[in-house]
C-alpha positions in Angstrom: -78.6 -5.7 138.2 -82.4 -6.8 138.6 -85.5 -5.7 137.4 -86.5 -3.5 140.9 -83.3 -1.8 139.9 -83.3 -0.9 136.4 -87.5 0.5 137.7 -85.7 2.5 140.3 -83.5 3.4 137.4 -85.8 4.9 135.3 -88.3 6.3 138.2 -85.3 9.3 138.8 -86.6 12.0 137.3 -86.2 12.0 133.5 -84.9 14.8 131.2 -87.5 15.3 128.8 -86.7 15.9 125.1 -89.0 17.2 122.6 -89.5 14.6 119.6 -88.9 17.2 117.6 -85.6 17.9 118.3 -84.2 14.6 117.3 -86.7 14.4 114.2 -85.5 18.2 113.1 -82.1 18.2 114.1 -80.5 17.7 110.7 -82.9 20.7 109.8 -81.6 23.3 112.6 -78.0 21.7 111.5 -77.5 20.4 114.7 -74.0 18.3 115.4 -74.3 15.6 118.1 -72.1 17.3 120.3 -74.7 20.4 119.9 -77.9 18.2 120.5 -75.6 16.7 123.2 -75.2 19.7 125.1 -78.6 21.2 124.3 -80.2 18.0 126.2 -77.3 18.7 128.5 -78.5 22.1 128.9 -82.7 20.8 129.3 -81.2 18.2 132.3 -79.2 21.6 134.4 -82.3 23.2 133.9 -84.2 20.5 135.6 -81.9 20.4 138.6 -81.9 24.2 139.0 -78.4 25.3 137.3 -79.8 28.2 134.1 -76.3 29.1 133.7 -73.4 26.3 134.2 -69.8 26.8 133.3 -68.6 25.7 130.0 -66.5 23.6 132.5 -69.3 22.3 134.3 -70.7 21.0 130.5 -67.5 20.0 130.0 -67.2 17.5 132.2 -70.8 16.2 131.9 -70.0 15.7 128.5 -66.7 14.5 129.1 -65.1 17.3 126.6 -62.7 19.6 127.1 -63.6 23.0 128.5 -62.5 24.5 125.2 -64.6 22.6 123.3 -67.7 23.0 125.6 -67.5 26.4 125.4 -67.1 26.7 121.7 -69.6 24.5 121.7 -71.9 26.9 123.8 -70.3 29.8 121.7 -72.1 27.9 118.7 -75.3 27.8 119.3 -75.6 31.8 120.2 -73.9 32.6 116.9 -76.2 30.3 115.3 -79.1 32.0 117.5 -80.0 28.6 118.9 -79.7 29.8 122.7 -79.8 33.1 123.9 -78.7 34.6 127.1 -81.2 35.5 129.2 -80.8 38.7 131.6 -83.9 39.7 132.7 -84.6 38.3 135.4 -82.3 38.4 138.4 -79.6 36.3 137.2 -78.6 35.6 134.2 -79.3 32.6 132.4 -79.4 30.2 129.5 -82.5 30.2 126.6 -83.7 27.5 125.0 -87.0 29.5 124.1 -84.8 29.9 120.3 -84.1 26.6 119.6 -88.2 25.9 120.8 -89.2 28.7 118.4 -86.9 27.2 115.6 -88.3 23.5 116.1 -92.0 25.3 115.8 -90.8 26.2 112.6 -91.5 24.3 109.1 -88.4 26.1 107.6 -85.8 27.8 109.6 -82.5 29.8 108.8 -79.7 28.8 110.9 -77.1 31.4 110.8 -73.9 30.3 109.6 -71.5 30.7 112.9 -68.9 33.1 112.3 -65.3 31.7 112.6 -64.8 32.6 116.5 -61.4 32.5 117.3 -60.6 30.8 120.3 -57.8 32.7 120.8 -60.1 36.1 120.7 -61.8 34.9 124.2 -59.1 33.3 125.6 -57.3 37.3 124.8 -60.0 38.5 126.7 -59.8 36.2 129.8 -55.9 37.4 129.8 -57.6 41.1 130.6 -60.3 40.4 132.6 -60.0 37.6 134.8 -62.9 34.5 134.0 -65.5 36.0 131.8 -69.4 35.9 131.8 -72.0 34.3 129.0 -73.1 37.3 129.2 -70.0 38.9 127.9 -68.6 35.8 125.5 -72.3 36.7 124.2 -71.1 40.8 124.0 -67.9 39.7 121.7 -70.3 37.3 119.7 -72.3 40.0 118.6 -69.7 42.7 118.0 -68.8 40.2 115.7 -71.8 38.9 114.3 -74.6 41.6 114.4 -72.8 44.2 114.9 -70.1 43.1 111.7 -67.1 44.3 113.4 -63.6 42.5 112.8 -61.5 40.8 115.0 -59.3 43.5 114.8 -61.0 46.1 115.4 -62.4 44.7 118.9 -58.9 43.8 119.7 -58.1 47.7 119.2 -61.0 48.5 121.0 -59.6 46.3 123.5 -55.6 47.8 123.9 -57.6 50.7 123.9 -59.5 50.0 126.5 -57.0 49.1 128.6 -54.6 51.9 127.6 -56.8 54.8 129.4 -56.8 51.8 132.0 -60.7 51.3 132.2 -60.7 46.9 131.5 -64.7 46.5 131.1 -67.6 46.0 128.3 -69.2 49.0 127.8 -66.4 51.2 127.5 -65.1 49.0 125.0 -69.0 49.0 123.4 -69.0 52.6 123.5 -65.0 52.7 121.1 -66.7 50.5 119.0 -70.2 52.6 118.3 -67.6 55.7 117.9 -65.8 54.2 115.7 -68.5 52.9 113.7 -70.2 56.7 113.8 -66.8 57.4 112.1 -66.8 55.0 109.5 -63.7 53.5 111.1 -63.2 49.5 109.5 -59.7 48.6 109.6 -56.4 49.6 112.2 -55.6 51.6 109.5 -58.6 53.8 110.3 -57.9 53.6 113.9 -54.7 54.8 113.3 -56.2 58.1 111.1 -58.9 59.0 113.7 -56.9 59.0 115.8 -54.2 61.4 114.7 -57.1 63.3 113.5 -58.9 63.3 116.8 -55.6 64.0 119.2 
């Protein structure tokens, strides 16, 4: 490769990665694969792709789709990326990451160990689910504190009523929460009382 070819290579649209991301990756508890995914999100955003599929990210990172999805989920759970649905289209937002970079000390949320089978169960029922829906599941588990068994019970309840949507499931979980339903035994008792 001659010098002219090298110059052309470097003149292509560069991906700008803040130096602080390199220096603070350890403080933010970013694993190498999470760091790589963030860089790819920066690159894809520059290309106008604001909501890449896990399969696209996996292909670019040379990892399996399920691994790319798991890394995305981990970053969502750590609240270092978010899904912005305020515009006409959903997109990944790196704003939480950049805000964390500005802080001197940051408390990165320890991600709930999300069972990949939970996502697969939802995909069997709903087909392909969106990143926004994945974030909803993560929110039920981390922010709202629902157990996986309760989330799956709400999915079964929605399926029995032939209403397969996330808003209905959220309503089920909120009603259970209002009635202090915290386990499968509580669900059975609640349903017995309310027949």
